[in-house]
C-alpha positions in Angstrom: -123.0 -22.7 36.3 -120.8 -21.0 38.9 -120.1 -17.4 38.2 -116.4 -16.3 38.2 -115.3 -14.4 41.3 -113.8 -11.1 40.2 -111.7 -8.8 42.5 -110.2 -5.5 41.7 -110.9 -2.9 38.9 -111.9 -3.5 35.4 -108.9 -4.9 33.5 -110.0 -3.1 30.3 -109.7 0.3 31.9 -108.6 3.1 29.7 -107.1 4.9 32.6 -103.4 5.2 31.6 -100.8 7.6 32.8 -98.7 9.3 30.2 -95.6 8.5 32.2 -96.2 4.8 32.9 -96.2 1.3 31.3 -98.7 -1.4 32.2 -97.5 -4.9 32.4 -100.4 -7.3 31.8 -100.2 -10.9 33.1 -102.7 -13.6 32.2 -102.1 -16.6 34.6 -101.7 -20.1 33.3 -104.4 -22.6 34.3 -106.0 -26.0 33.6 -109.6 -27.1 33.9 -110.9 -27.9 37.4 -111.7 -31.6 37.8 -115.5 -31.0 37.7 -115.2 -29.0 34.5 -112.8 -31.0 32.3 -115.5 -31.8 29.7 -116.5 -28.1 29.3 -113.3 -26.1 30.0 -110.5 -26.1 27.3 -106.9 -27.0 27.9 -104.5 -24.1 27.4 -101.1 -24.1 26.0 -98.6 -24.5 28.8 -101.3 -25.4 31.4 -100.6 -23.9 34.8 -97.0 -22.9 33.8 -98.3 -21.1 30.7 -100.1 -17.8 30.5 -99.2 -14.7 28.6 -97.7 -11.3 29.3 -97.5 -8.0 27.3 -96.7 -4.3 27.8 -99.5 -1.8 27.7 -98.2 1.5 26.5 -101.4 3.5 25.7 -105.1 3.3 26.3 -106.3 -0.1 25.0 -103.0 -1.0 23.3 -100.8 -3.9 24.4 -97.4 -4.8 22.8 -96.9 -8.6 22.9 -94.6 -11.3 21.4 -96.3 -14.2 19.6 -95.3 -17.1 17.4 -95.8 -16.9 13.7 -95.4 -20.0 11.5 -93.9 -23.3 12.6 -93.3 -23.6 16.3 -89.5 -24.2 17.0 -88.2 -26.2 19.9 -84.9 -24.3 19.9 -84.6 -20.7 18.7 -83.3 -20.2 15.1 -81.5 -17.2 13.8 -83.2 -17.5 10.5 -86.0 -17.9 9.7 -87.6 -16.2 12.7 -91.1 -17.6 13.3 -92.2 -14.8 15.5 -93.6 -11.3 15.5 -94.5 -8.5 17.8 -98.1 -7.3 17.6 -100.2 -4.6 19.1 -103.6 -5.8 20.3 -106.4 -4.2 22.2 -107.0 -5.5 25.7 -109.9 -7.7 24.8 -107.9 -9.6 22.2 -104.9 -9.8 24.5 -106.9 -11.5 27.2 -108.6 -13.8 24.7 -105.3 -15.2 23.3 -105.7 -18.5 25.2 -109.4 -18.7 24.5 -110.8 -17.5 27.8 -113.5 -14.9 28.4 -112.3 -11.6 30.0 -114.4 -11.8 33.1 -113.4 -15.3 34.0 -109.6 -14.8 33.8 -107.0 -14.6 36.6 -104.9 -11.6 35.8 -102.5 -9.0 37.2 -101.7 -5.6 35.9 -98.7 -3.8 37.2 -98.2 0.0 36.6 -94.6 1.0 36.3 -93.8 4.7 36.2 -91.3 5.8 33.6 -89.6 9.1 32.8 -89.5 10.8 29.4 -86.2 9.2 28.4 -87.5 5.7 29.1 -90.7 6.6 27.2 -88.7 7.7 24.2 -86.5 4.6 24.3 -89.6 2.3 24.6 -91.2 4.0 21.6 -88.0 3.4 19.6 -87.9 -0.2 20.6 -91.6 -0.8 19.9 -91.3 0.7 16.3 -88.2 -1.4 15.5 -89.6 -4.7 16.9 -92.9 -4.2 15.1 -91.1 -3.8 11.9 -88.9 -6.8 12.4 -88.7 -9.3 15.3 -85.2 -9.4 16.8 -85.4 -13.1 17.7 -87.2 -16.4 17.1 -90.1 -17.7 19.2 -89.2 -21.2 20.5 -89.7 -23.4 23.5 -86.0 -23.2 24.4 -85.8 -19.6 23.3 -87.4 -16.3 23.6 -91.1 -16.4 24.4 -93.6 -13.8 25.7 -92.1 -13.5 29.3 -88.4 -13.3 28.3 -89.3 -10.9 25.4 -91.1 -8.6 27.9 -88.2 -8.9 30.3 -85.7 -8.1 27.6 -87.5 -4.8 26.8 -87.8 -3.9 30.5 -84.1 -4.5 31.0 -83.3 -2.2 28.1 -85.3 0.5 29.9 -83.4 -0.1 33.1 -86.3 -1.5 35.0 -85.2 -5.1 35.3 -81.7 -6.7 35.4 -79.8 -7.0 32.1 -78.9 -10.6 31.3 -77.3 -12.5 28.4 -79.4 -14.1 25.7 -79.5 -17.5 27.5 -79.7 -15.8 30.9 -82.9 -14.0 29.7 -84.3 -17.3 28.5 -83.7 -19.4 31.6 -84.0 -16.5 34.0 -87.5 -15.7 32.7 -88.6 -19.1 31.3 -92.3 -18.6 31.9 -94.5 -15.6 33.0 -94.6 -16.5 36.7 -90.9 -15.7 37.1 -91.3 -12.3 35.7 -94.5 -11.6 37.5 -93.1 -12.5 40.9 -90.1 -10.4 40.3 -92.2 -7.4 39.3 -94.6 -7.9 42.2 -91.7 -7.7 44.6 -90.5 -4.5 42.9 -94.1 -3.2 43.1 -94.1 -3.7 46.8 -90.8 -1.9 47.3 -91.6 1.0 44.9 -95.3 1.4 45.7 -96.4 0.6 42.1 -100.1 0.1 41.5 -101.2 -3.5 41.1 -104.7 -4.6 40.0 -105.7 -8.3 40.0 -108.7 -10.5 39.2 -109.1 -13.9 40.8 -110.6 -15.8 37.9 -113.2 -18.5 37.4 -113.5 -21.4 39.9 -114.0 -23.6 36.9 -110.2 -23.6 36.4 -107.2 -24.3 38.6 -104.9 -21.3 38.3 -101.2 -20.8 38.8 -100.4 -19.0 42.0 
């Protein structure tokens, strides 16, 4: 069995800055042709993946479905929730093992006002999800983008602009990586197992 090739620092690191958020990206993938019998298919395939916001050591806020999966977003009932997971459970959401995943972690410095605003948003959203989880609706990437826009980090968009402007994690990831290059934000990546074909 071929061992996964890992580059970068440990993605479970507890080294968090008090004045920063960590944006965690798990890349979408599909089994490589030689491993189709042993590697599982993942929801969304190469266009799938997952994203969440790390706000403290080993704590990640992420948006997930809850109940029946909707094709189009509903006002009520909302089959969604925000959860806080540790990093191990965050990376395992699609069933992969931590050391074999292709990931990116982007550190975004924030000031005290942004920290206070984020904490207020986090508490409200954990109490009650503000929107439904749906294929043509808010999912993990657009939910993350919506929070970052409220903090003034990404561009504010309308409801449908947020959905289609950030339809899957790659769009948000590429946007934040460009911003990281311009602003000298720290980026840590792992390359993932060669048993899977990963999104670029």
